[in-house]
mmCIF file of the N, C-alpha and C atoms, coordinates in Angstrom:
data_MODEL
# 
_entry.id   MODEL 
# 
loop_
_atom_site.group_PDB 
_atom_site.id 
_atom_site.type_symbol 
_atom_site.label_atom_id 
_atom_site.label_alt_id 
_atom_site.label_comp_id 
_atom_site.label_asym_id 
_atom_site.label_entity_id 
_atom_site.label_seq_id 
_atom_site.pdbx_PDB_ins_code 
_atom_site.Cartn_x 
_atom_site.Cartn_y 
_atom_site.Cartn_z 
_atom_site.occupancy 
_atom_site.B_iso_or_equiv 
_atom_site.pdbx_formal_charge 
_atom_site.auth_seq_id 
_atom_site.auth_comp_id 
_atom_site.auth_asym_id 
_atom_site.auth_atom_id 
_atom_site.pdbx_PDB_model_num 
ATOM 1   N N  . MET A 1 1  ? -22.803 -100.846 -185.109 1.00 0.00 ? 1  MET A N  1 
ATOM 2   C CA . MET A 1 1  ? -21.427 -100.536 -184.983 1.00 0.00 ? 1  MET A CA 1 
ATOM 3   C C  . MET A 1 1  ? -21.327 -99.737  -183.531 1.00 0.00 ? 1  MET A C  1 
ATOM 4   N N  . ASP A 1 2  ? -20.194 -100.067 -183.266 1.00 0.00 ? 2  ASP A N  1 
ATOM 5   C CA . ASP A 1 2  ? -19.461 -99.261  -181.780 1.00 0.00 ? 2  ASP A CA 1 
ATOM 6   C C  . ASP A 1 2  ? -19.425 -97.894  -181.706 1.00 0.00 ? 2  ASP A C  1 
ATOM 7   N N  . ILE A 1 3  ? -19.995 -97.038  -180.982 1.00 0.00 ? 3  ILE A N  1 
ATOM 8   C CA . ILE A 1 3  ? -19.717 -95.678  -181.110 1.00 0.00 ? 3  ILE A CA 1 
ATOM 9   C C  . ILE A 1 3  ? -18.390 -95.098  -181.113 1.00 0.00 ? 3  ILE A C  1 
ATOM 10  N N  . ARG A 1 4  ? -17.518 -96.042  -180.837 1.00 0.00 ? 4  ARG A N  1 
ATOM 11  C CA . ARG A 1 4  ? -16.063 -95.425  -180.730 1.00 0.00 ? 4  ARG A CA 1 
ATOM 12  C C  . ARG A 1 4  ? -15.465 -95.936  -182.617 1.00 0.00 ? 4  ARG A C  1 
ATOM 13  N N  . VAL A 1 5  ? -16.046 -96.708  -183.025 1.00 0.00 ? 5  VAL A N  1 
ATOM 14  C CA . VAL A 1 5  ? -15.658 -96.888  -184.204 1.00 0.00 ? 5  VAL A CA 1 
ATOM 15  C C  . VAL A 1 5  ? -16.533 -95.697  -185.402 1.00 0.00 ? 5  VAL A C  1 
ATOM 16  N N  . LYS A 1 6  ? -17.496 -95.394  -184.866 1.00 0.00 ? 6  LYS A N  1 
ATOM 17  C CA . LYS A 1 6  ? -18.282 -94.534  -185.557 1.00 0.00 ? 6  LYS A CA 1 
ATOM 18  C C  . LYS A 1 6  ? -17.791 -93.131  -185.441 1.00 0.00 ? 6  LYS A C  1 
ATOM 19  N N  . PHE A 1 7  ? -17.311 -92.745  -184.188 1.00 0.00 ? 7  PHE A N  1 
ATOM 20  C CA . PHE A 1 7  ? -16.476 -91.720  -183.684 1.00 0.00 ? 7  PHE A CA 1 
ATOM 21  C C  . PHE A 1 7  ? -15.236 -91.532  -184.836 1.00 0.00 ? 7  PHE A C  1 
ATOM 22  N N  . GLY A 1 8  ? -14.496 -92.599  -184.700 1.00 0.00 ? 8  GLY A N  1 
ATOM 23  C CA . GLY A 1 8  ? -13.341 -92.856  -185.580 1.00 0.00 ? 8  GLY A CA 1 
ATOM 24  C C  . GLY A 1 8  ? -13.418 -92.615  -186.886 1.00 0.00 ? 8  GLY A C  1 
ATOM 25  N N  . LEU A 1 9  ? -14.418 -93.073  -187.461 1.00 0.00 ? 9  LEU A N  1 
ATOM 26  C CA . LEU A 1 9  ? -14.692 -92.939  -188.811 1.00 0.00 ? 9  LEU A CA 1 
ATOM 27  C C  . LEU A 1 9  ? -14.860 -91.372  -189.369 1.00 0.00 ? 9  LEU A C  1 
ATOM 28  N N  . LYS A 1 10 ? -15.804 -90.748  -188.319 1.00 0.00 ? 10 LYS A N  1 
ATOM 29  C CA . LYS A 1 10 ? -15.862 -89.357  -188.487 1.00 0.00 ? 10 LYS A CA 1 
ATOM 30  C C  . LYS A 1 10 ? -14.790 -88.448  -188.377 1.00 0.00 ? 10 LYS A C  1 
ATOM 31  N N  . ILE A 1 11 ? -13.822 -88.905  -187.278 1.00 0.00 ? 11 ILE A N  1 
ATOM 32  C CA . ILE A 1 11 ? -12.567 -88.023  -187.224 1.00 0.00 ? 11 ILE A CA 1 
ATOM 33  C C  . ILE A 1 11 ? -11.637 -88.203  -188.533 1.00 0.00 ? 11 ILE A C  1 
ATOM 34  N N  . ARG A 1 12 ? -11.505 -89.378  -189.177 1.00 0.00 ? 12 ARG A N  1 
ATOM 35  C CA . ARG A 1 12 ? -10.751 -89.637  -190.101 1.00 0.00 ? 12 ARG A CA 1 
ATOM 36  C C  . ARG A 1 12 ? -11.306 -88.832  -191.492 1.00 0.00 ? 12 ARG A C  1 
ATOM 37  N N  . GLU A 1 13 ? -12.640 -88.770  -191.403 1.00 0.00 ? 13 GLU A N  1 
ATOM 38  C CA . GLU A 1 13 ? -13.441 -88.254  -192.730 1.00 0.00 ? 13 GLU A CA 1 
ATOM 39  C C  . GLU A 1 13 ? -12.810 -86.922  -192.688 1.00 0.00 ? 13 GLU A C  1 
ATOM 40  N N  . LEU A 1 14 ? -13.320 -86.311  -191.383 1.00 0.00 ? 14 LEU A N  1 
ATOM 41  C CA . LEU A 1 14 ? -12.844 -84.677  -191.412 1.00 0.00 ? 14 LEU A CA 1 
ATOM 42  C C  . LEU A 1 14 ? -11.617 -84.453  -191.727 1.00 0.00 ? 14 LEU A C  1 
ATOM 43  N N  . ARG A 1 15 ? -10.511 -85.361  -191.096 1.00 0.00 ? 15 ARG A N  1 
ATOM 44  C CA . ARG A 1 15 ? -9.280  -85.415  -191.355 1.00 0.00 ? 15 ARG A CA 1 
ATOM 45  C C  . ARG A 1 15 ? -8.891  -85.174  -192.728 1.00 0.00 ? 15 ARG A C  1 
ATOM 46  N N  . LEU A 1 16 ? -9.331  -86.044  -193.522 1.00 0.00 ? 16 LEU A N  1 
ATOM 47  C CA . LEU A 1 16 ? -8.828  -86.095  -194.968 1.00 0.00 ? 16 LEU A CA 1 
ATOM 48  C C  . LEU A 1 16 ? -9.610  -85.129  -195.612 1.00 0.00 ? 16 LEU A C  1 
ATOM 49  N N  . LYS A 1 17 ? -10.925 -84.754  -195.328 1.00 0.00 ? 17 LYS A N  1 
ATOM 50  C CA . LYS A 1 17 ? -11.172 -83.780  -195.834 1.00 0.00 ? 17 LYS A CA 1 
ATOM 51  C C  . LYS A 1 17 ? -10.588 -82.235  -195.753 1.00 0.00 ? 17 LYS A C  1 
ATOM 52  N N  . ALA A 1 18 ? -9.881  -82.117  -194.681 1.00 0.00 ? 18 ALA A N  1 
ATOM 53  C CA . ALA A 1 18 ? -9.214  -80.960  -194.382 1.00 0.00 ? 18 ALA A CA 1 
ATOM 54  C C  . ALA A 1 18 ? -7.676  -80.949  -194.804 1.00 0.00 ? 18 ALA A C  1 
ATOM 55  N N  . GLY A 1 19 ? -7.315  -82.234  -195.327 1.00 0.00 ? 19 GLY A N  1 
ATOM 56  C CA . GLY A 1 19 ? -5.953  -82.499  -195.886 1.00 0.00 ? 19 GLY A CA 1 
ATOM 57  C C  . GLY A 1 19 ? -4.723  -82.465  -194.793 1.00 0.00 ? 19 GLY A C  1 
ATOM 58  N N  . LEU A 1 20 ? -5.297  -82.954  -193.685 1.00 0.00 ? 20 LEU A N  1 
ATOM 59  C CA . LEU A 1 20 ? -4.457  -83.374  -192.772 1.00 0.00 ? 20 LEU A CA 1 
ATOM 60  C C  . LEU A 1 20 ? -3.727  -84.648  -192.223 1.00 0.00 ? 20 LEU A C  1 
ATOM 61  N N  . SER A 1 21 ? -2.707  -84.534  -192.074 1.00 0.00 ? 21 SER A N  1 
ATOM 62  C CA . SER A 1 21 ? -2.041  -86.013  -191.770 1.00 0.00 ? 21 SER A CA 1 
ATOM 63  C C  . SER A 1 21 ? -2.699  -86.121  -190.182 1.00 0.00 ? 21 SER A C  1 
ATOM 64  N N  . GLN A 1 22 ? -2.270  -87.451  -189.802 1.00 0.00 ? 22 GLN A N  1 
ATOM 65  C CA . GLN A 1 22 ? -2.661  -87.800  -188.149 1.00 0.00 ? 22 GLN A CA 1 
ATOM 66  C C  . GLN A 1 22 ? -1.715  -87.206  -187.484 1.00 0.00 ? 22 GLN A C  1 
ATOM 67  N N  . GLU A 1 23 ? -0.429  -87.105  -187.548 1.00 0.00 ? 23 GLU A N  1 
ATOM 68  C CA . GLU A 1 23 ? 0.696   -86.169  -186.956 1.00 0.00 ? 23 GLU A CA 1 
ATOM 69  C C  . GLU A 1 23 ? 0.161   -84.801  -187.020 1.00 0.00 ? 23 GLU A C  1 
ATOM 70  N N  . LYS A 1 24 ? -0.201  -84.175  -188.097 1.00 0.00 ? 24 LYS A N  1 
ATOM 71  C CA . LYS A 1 24 ? -0.632  -82.535  -188.197 1.00 0.00 ? 24 LYS A CA 1 
ATOM 72  C C  . LYS A 1 24 ? -1.934  -82.440  -187.371 1.00 0.00 ? 24 LYS A C  1 
ATOM 73  N N  . LEU A 1 25 ? -2.837  -83.157  -187.487 1.00 0.00 ? 25 LEU A N  1 
ATOM 74  C CA . LEU A 1 25 ? -4.097  -82.969  -186.700 1.00 0.00 ? 25 LEU A CA 1 
ATOM 75  C C  . LEU A 1 25 ? -3.833  -83.308  -185.085 1.00 0.00 ? 25 LEU A C  1 
ATOM 76  N N  . ALA A 1 26 ? -2.822  -84.327  -184.785 1.00 0.00 ? 26 ALA A N  1 
ATOM 77  C CA . ALA A 1 26 ? -2.418  -84.287  -183.374 1.00 0.00 ? 26 ALA A CA 1 
ATOM 78  C C  . ALA A 1 26 ? -1.720  -83.085  -182.890 1.00 0.00 ? 26 ALA A C  1 
ATOM 79  N N  . HIS A 1 27 ? -1.020  -82.211  -183.584 1.00 0.00 ? 27 HIS A N  1 
ATOM 80  C CA . HIS A 1 27 ? -0.331  -81.224  -183.438 1.00 0.00 ? 27 HIS A CA 1 
ATOM 81  C C  . HIS A 1 27 ? -1.288  -80.141  -183.199 1.00 0.00 ? 27 HIS A C  1 
ATOM 82  N N  . GLU A 1 28 ? -2.288  -79.780  -183.914 1.00 0.00 ? 28 GLU A N  1 
ATOM 83  C CA . GLU A 1 28 ? -3.248  -78.771  -184.009 1.00 0.00 ? 28 GLU A CA 1 
ATOM 84  C C  . GLU A 1 28 ? -4.139  -79.110  -182.699 1.00 0.00 ? 28 GLU A C  1 
ATOM 85  N N  . ALA A 1 29 ? -4.437  -80.516  -182.464 1.00 0.00 ? 29 ALA A N  1 
ATOM 86  C CA . ALA A 1 29 ? -5.366  -80.591  -181.330 1.00 0.00 ? 29 ALA A CA 1 
ATOM 87  C C  . ALA A 1 29 ? -4.445  -80.830  -180.080 1.00 0.00 ? 29 ALA A C  1 
ATOM 88  N N  . ASP A 1 30 ? -3.091  -80.475  -179.767 1.00 0.00 ? 30 ASP A N  1 
ATOM 89  C CA . ASP A 1 30 ? -2.474  -80.694  -178.882 1.00 0.00 ? 30 ASP A CA 1 
ATOM 90  C C  . ASP A 1 30 ? -2.528  -82.079  -178.277 1.00 0.00 ? 30 ASP A C  1 
ATOM 91  N N  . LEU A 1 31 ? -2.516  -83.180  -178.940 1.00 0.00 ? 31 LEU A N  1 
ATOM 92  C CA . LEU A 1 31 ? -2.490  -84.549  -178.367 1.00 0.00 ? 31 LEU A CA 1 
ATOM 93  C C  . LEU A 1 31 ? -1.277  -85.237  -178.964 1.00 0.00 ? 31 LEU A C  1 
ATOM 94  N N  . ASP A 1 32 ? -1.089  -86.395  -178.205 1.00 0.00 ? 32 ASP A N  1 
ATOM 95  C CA . ASP A 1 32 ? 0.242   -86.737  -178.595 1.00 0.00 ? 32 ASP A CA 1 
ATOM 96  C C  . ASP A 1 32 ? -0.308  -87.506  -180.211 1.00 0.00 ? 32 ASP A C  1 
ATOM 97  N N  . ARG A 1 33 ? 0.741   -87.675  -180.817 1.00 0.00 ? 33 ARG A N  1 
ATOM 98  C CA . ARG A 1 33 ? 0.781   -88.133  -182.285 1.00 0.00 ? 33 ARG A CA 1 
ATOM 99  C C  . ARG A 1 33 ? 0.200   -89.458  -182.523 1.00 0.00 ? 33 ARG A C  1 
ATOM 100 N N  . THR A 1 34 ? 0.687   -90.286  -181.508 1.00 0.00 ? 34 THR A N  1 
ATOM 101 C CA . THR A 1 34 ? 0.254   -91.721  -181.573 1.00 0.00 ? 34 THR A CA 1 
ATOM 102 C C  . THR A 1 34 ? -1.365  -91.900  -181.023 1.00 0.00 ? 34 THR A C  1 
ATOM 103 N N  . TYR A 1 35 ? -2.127  -90.833  -180.586 1.00 0.00 ? 35 TYR A N  1 
ATOM 104 C CA . TYR A 1 35 ? -3.371  -90.919  -180.160 1.00 0.00 ? 35 TYR A CA 1 
ATOM 105 C C  . TYR A 1 35 ? -4.539  -91.086  -181.276 1.00 0.00 ? 35 TYR A C  1 
ATOM 106 N N  . ILE A 1 36 ? -4.132  -90.355  -182.492 1.00 0.00 ? 36 ILE A N  1 
ATOM 107 C CA . ILE A 1 36 ? -4.837  -90.337  -183.571 1.00 0.00 ? 36 ILE A CA 1 
ATOM 108 C C  . ILE A 1 36 ? -5.300  -91.510  -184.121 1.00 0.00 ? 36 ILE A C  1 
ATOM 109 N N  . PRO A 1 37 ? -4.100  -92.087  -184.667 1.00 0.00 ? 37 PRO A N  1 
ATOM 110 C CA . PRO A 1 37 ? -4.858  -93.627  -185.230 1.00 0.00 ? 37 PRO A CA 1 
ATOM 111 C C  . PRO A 1 37 ? -5.449  -94.461  -184.210 1.00 0.00 ? 37 PRO A C  1 
ATOM 112 N N  . GLY A 1 38 ? -5.296  -94.501  -182.924 1.00 0.00 ? 38 GLY A N  1 
ATOM 113 C CA . GLY A 1 38 ? -6.172  -95.317  -182.049 1.00 0.00 ? 38 GLY A CA 1 
ATOM 114 C C  . GLY A 1 38 ? -7.569  -94.561  -181.900 1.00 0.00 ? 38 GLY A C  1 
ATOM 115 N N  . ILE A 1 39 ? -7.759  -93.484  -182.107 1.00 0.00 ? 39 ILE A N  1 
ATOM 116 C CA . ILE A 1 39 ? -9.125  -92.778  -182.458 1.00 0.00 ? 39 ILE A CA 1 
ATOM 117 C C  . ILE A 1 39 ? -9.867  -93.262  -183.605 1.00 0.00 ? 39 ILE A C  1 
ATOM 118 N N  . GLU A 1 40 ? -9.038  -93.297  -184.688 1.00 0.00 ? 40 GLU A N  1 
ATOM 119 C CA . GLU A 1 40 ? -9.537  -93.531  -185.757 1.00 0.00 ? 40 GLU A CA 1 
ATOM 120 C C  . GLU A 1 40 ? -9.763  -95.083  -186.169 1.00 0.00 ? 40 GLU A C  1 
ATOM 121 N N  . LYS A 1 41 ? -9.155  -95.794  -185.431 1.00 0.00 ? 41 LYS A N  1 
ATOM 122 C CA . LYS A 1 41 ? -9.535  -97.311  -185.505 1.00 0.00 ? 41 LYS A CA 1 
ATOM 123 C C  . LYS A 1 41 ? -10.793 -98.036  -184.509 1.00 0.00 ? 41 LYS A C  1 
ATOM 124 N N  . GLY A 1 42 ? -10.954 -96.664  -183.740 1.00 0.00 ? 42 GLY A N  1 
ATOM 125 C CA . GLY A 1 42 ? -11.930 -96.870  -182.585 1.00 0.00 ? 42 GLY A CA 1 
ATOM 126 C C  . GLY A 1 42 ? -11.601 -97.767  -181.353 1.00 0.00 ? 42 GLY A C  1 
ATOM 127 N N  . ASP A 1 43 ? -10.344 -97.637  -181.148 1.00 0.00 ? 43 ASP A N  1 
ATOM 128 C CA . ASP A 1 43 ? -9.449  -98.275  -179.915 1.00 0.00 ? 43 ASP A CA 1 
ATOM 129 C C  . ASP A 1 43 ? -9.771  -97.391  -178.752 1.00 0.00 ? 43 ASP A C  1 
ATOM 130 N N  . ARG A 1 44 ? -9.751  -96.091  -179.083 1.00 0.00 ? 44 ARG A N  1 
ATOM 131 C CA . ARG A 1 44 ? -10.009 -95.172  -177.900 1.00 0.00 ? 44 ARG A CA 1 
ATOM 132 C C  . ARG A 1 44 ? -10.993 -94.937  -177.521 1.00 0.00 ? 44 ARG A C  1 
ATOM 133 N N  . ASN A 1 45 ? -11.247 -94.686  -176.217 1.00 0.00 ? 45 ASN A N  1 
ATOM 134 C CA . ASN A 1 45 ? -12.526 -94.048  -175.617 1.00 0.00 ? 45 ASN A CA 1 
ATOM 135 C C  . ASN A 1 45 ? -12.200 -92.518  -175.307 1.00 0.00 ? 45 ASN A C  1 
ATOM 136 N N  . VAL A 1 46 ? -12.683 -91.670  -176.324 1.00 0.00 ? 46 VAL A N  1 
ATOM 137 C CA . VAL A 1 46 ? -12.114 -90.272  -175.797 1.00 0.00 ? 46 VAL A CA 1 
ATOM 138 C C  . VAL A 1 46 ? -13.054 -89.627  -174.689 1.00 0.00 ? 46 VAL A C  1 
ATOM 139 N N  . SER A 1 47 ? -12.234 -88.615  -174.227 1.00 0.00 ? 47 SER A N  1 
ATOM 140 C CA . SER A 1 47 ? -13.107 -87.886  -173.365 1.00 0.00 ? 47 SER A CA 1 
ATOM 141 C C  . SER A 1 47 ? -13.663 -86.632  -173.762 1.00 0.00 ? 47 SER A C  1 
ATOM 142 N N  . LEU A 1 48 ? -14.712 -85.923  -173.000 1.00 0.00 ? 48 LEU A N  1 
ATOM 143 C CA . LEU A 1 48 ? -15.018 -84.660  -173.647 1.00 0.00 ? 48 LEU A CA 1 
ATOM 144 C C  . LEU A 1 48 ? -13.934 -83.718  -173.909 1.00 0.00 ? 48 LEU A C  1 
ATOM 145 N N  . LEU A 1 49 ? -12.933 -83.547  -173.358 1.00 0.00 ? 49 LEU A N  1 
ATOM 146 C CA . LEU A 1 49 ? -11.884 -82.807  -173.241 1.00 0.00 ? 49 LEU A CA 1 
ATOM 147 C C  . LEU A 1 49 ? -11.072 -83.123  -174.776 1.00 0.00 ? 49 LEU A C  1 
ATOM 148 N N  . VAL A 1 50 ? -10.841 -84.317  -174.938 1.00 0.00 ? 50 VAL A N  1 
ATOM 149 C CA . VAL A 1 50 ? -10.336 -84.632  -176.173 1.00 0.00 ? 50 VAL A CA 1 
ATOM 150 C C  . VAL A 1 50 ? -11.255 -84.322  -177.430 1.00 0.00 ? 50 VAL A C  1 
ATOM 151 N N  . ILE A 1 51 ? -12.551 -84.161  -177.218 1.00 0.00 ? 51 ILE A N  1 
ATOM 152 C CA . ILE A 1 51 ? -13.741 -84.164  -178.213 1.00 0.00 ? 51 ILE A CA 1 
ATOM 153 C C  . ILE A 1 51 ? -13.478 -82.485  -178.353 1.00 0.00 ? 51 ILE A C  1 
ATOM 154 N N  . GLU A 1 52 ? -13.394 -81.679  -177.236 1.00 0.00 ? 52 GLU A N  1 
ATOM 155 C CA . GLU A 1 52 ? -13.260 -80.452  -177.437 1.00 0.00 ? 52 GLU A CA 1 
ATOM 156 C C  . GLU A 1 52 ? -12.086 -79.869  -178.379 1.00 0.00 ? 52 GLU A C  1 
ATOM 157 N N  . LYS A 1 53 ? -10.851 -80.438  -177.900 1.00 0.00 ? 53 LYS A N  1 
ATOM 158 C CA . LYS A 1 53 ? -9.672  -80.088  -178.646 1.00 0.00 ? 53 LYS A CA 1 
ATOM 159 C C  . LYS A 1 53 ? -9.692  -80.487  -180.207 1.00 0.00 ? 53 LYS A C  1 
ATOM 160 N N  . LEU A 1 54 ? -10.228 -81.848  -180.296 1.00 0.00 ? 54 LEU A N  1 
ATOM 161 C CA . LEU A 1 54 ? -10.519 -81.949  -181.934 1.00 0.00 ? 54 LEU A CA 1 
ATOM 162 C C  . LEU A 1 54 ? -11.459 -81.311  -182.552 1.00 0.00 ? 54 LEU A C  1 
ATOM 163 N N  . ALA A 1 55 ? -12.439 -80.593  -181.964 1.00 0.00 ? 55 ALA A N  1 
ATOM 164 C CA . ALA A 1 55 ? -13.525 -79.692  -182.638 1.00 0.00 ? 55 ALA A CA 1 
ATOM 165 C C  . ALA A 1 55 ? -12.873 -78.410  -182.835 1.00 0.00 ? 55 ALA A C  1 
ATOM 166 N N  . LYS A 1 56 ? -11.870 -78.105  -181.848 1.00 0.00 ? 56 LYS A N  1 
ATOM 167 C CA . LYS A 1 56 ? -11.223 -76.676  -182.197 1.00 0.00 ? 56 LYS A CA 1 
ATOM 168 C C  . LYS A 1 56 ? -10.020 -76.894  -183.323 1.00 0.00 ? 56 LYS A C  1 
ATOM 169 N N  . ALA A 1 57 ? -9.369  -77.926  -183.502 1.00 0.00 ? 57 ALA A N  1 
ATOM 170 C CA . ALA A 1 57 ? -8.660  -78.274  -184.414 1.00 0.00 ? 57 ALA A CA 1 
ATOM 171 C C  . ALA A 1 57 ? -8.962  -78.237  -185.642 1.00 0.00 ? 57 ALA A C  1 
ATOM 172 N N  . PHE A 1 58 ? -10.439 -78.752  -185.708 1.00 0.00 ? 58 PHE A N  1 
ATOM 173 C CA . PHE A 1 58 ? -11.445 -78.873  -187.280 1.00 0.00 ? 58 PHE A CA 1 
ATOM 174 C C  . PHE A 1 58 ? -11.939 -77.283  -187.387 1.00 0.00 ? 58 PHE A C  1 
ATOM 175 N N  . SER A 1 59 ? -11.928 -76.651  -186.397 1.00 0.00 ? 59 SER A N  1 
ATOM 176 C CA . SER A 1 59 ? -12.816 -75.415  -186.189 1.00 0.00 ? 59 SER A CA 1 
ATOM 177 C C  . SER A 1 59 ? -14.465 -75.569  -186.360 1.00 0.00 ? 59 SER A C  1 
ATOM 178 N N  . VAL A 1 60 ? -14.866 -76.470  -185.702 1.00 0.00 ? 60 VAL A N  1 
ATOM 179 C CA . VAL A 1 60 ? -16.138 -76.768  -185.687 1.00 0.00 ? 60 VAL A CA 1 
ATOM 180 C C  . VAL A 1 60 ? -16.771 -76.964  -184.322 1.00 0.00 ? 60 VAL A C  1 
ATOM 181 N N  . GLU A 1 61 ? -18.049 -77.207  -184.140 1.00 0.00 ? 61 GLU A N  1 
ATOM 182 C CA . GLU A 1 61 ? -18.705 -77.207  -182.919 1.00 0.00 ? 61 GLU A CA 1 
ATOM 183 C C  . GLU A 1 61 ? -18.429 -78.825  -182.405 1.00 0.00 ? 61 GLU A C  1 
ATOM 184 N N  . PRO A 1 62 ? -18.144 -79.176  -181.403 1.00 0.00 ? 62 PRO A N  1 
ATOM 185 C CA . PRO A 1 62 ? -18.111 -80.257  -180.808 1.00 0.00 ? 62 PRO A CA 1 
ATOM 186 C C  . PRO A 1 62 ? -18.931 -81.420  -181.197 1.00 0.00 ? 62 PRO A C  1 
ATOM 187 N N  . LYS A 1 63 ? -20.495 -80.999  -181.300 1.00 0.00 ? 63 LYS A N  1 
ATOM 188 C CA . LYS A 1 63 ? -21.666 -81.546  -181.770 1.00 0.00 ? 63 LYS A CA 1 
ATOM 189 C C  . LYS A 1 63 ? -21.306 -82.111  -183.233 1.00 0.00 ? 63 LYS A C  1 
ATOM 190 N N  . GLU A 1 64 ? -20.583 -81.675  -184.060 1.00 0.00 ? 64 GLU A N  1 
ATOM 191 C CA . GLU A 1 64 ? -20.390 -81.971  -185.476 1.00 0.00 ? 64 GLU A CA 1 
ATOM 192 C C  . GLU A 1 64 ? -19.652 -83.090  -185.391 1.00 0.00 ? 64 GLU A C  1 
ATOM 193 N N  . LEU A 1 65 ? -18.976 -83.291  -184.486 1.00 0.00 ? 65 LEU A N  1 
ATOM 194 C CA . LEU A 1 65 ? -17.933 -84.680  -184.324 1.00 0.00 ? 65 LEU A CA 1 
ATOM 195 C C  . LEU A 1 65 ? -18.679 -85.939  -184.050 1.00 0.00 ? 65 LEU A C  1 
ATOM 196 N N  . LEU A 1 66 ? -19.894 -85.548  -183.591 1.00 0.00 ? 66 LEU A N  1 
ATOM 197 C CA . LEU A 1 66 ? -20.694 -86.592  -183.068 1.00 0.00 ? 66 LEU A CA 1 
ATOM 198 C C  . LEU A 1 66 ? -21.844 -86.783  -183.954 1.00 0.00 ? 66 LEU A C  1 
ATOM 199 N N  . ASP A 1 67 ? -21.948 -86.317  -185.137 1.00 0.00 ? 67 ASP A N  1 
ATOM 200 C CA . ASP A 1 67 ? -22.847 -86.455  -186.176 1.00 0.00 ? 67 ASP A CA 1 
ATOM 201 C C  . ASP A 1 67 ? -22.592 -87.443  -187.205 1.00 0.00 ? 67 ASP A C  1 
ATOM 202 N N  . PHE A 1 68 ? -22.918 -88.919  -186.713 1.00 0.00 ? 68 PHE A N  1 
ATOM 203 C CA . PHE A 1 68 ? -22.680 -89.855  -187.681 1.00 0.00 ? 68 PHE A CA 1 
ATOM 204 C C  . PHE A 1 68 ? -23.699 -90.076  -188.724 1.00 0.00 ? 68 PHE A C  1 
# 
């Protein structure tokens, strides 16, 4: 499985566990609301800065987002 798909599945898992909508996660991470669906589908090749923003939004270390 492509790493982008694995990453997207992890983000979706964490988002659902946190009870966040895609729009709310985007707001918390200071990302455009249309960006999260692309991440979750594995369409986006996210940067380290985006990983950091998502980690902060989930209150986890960035490495936890890469623990597939």
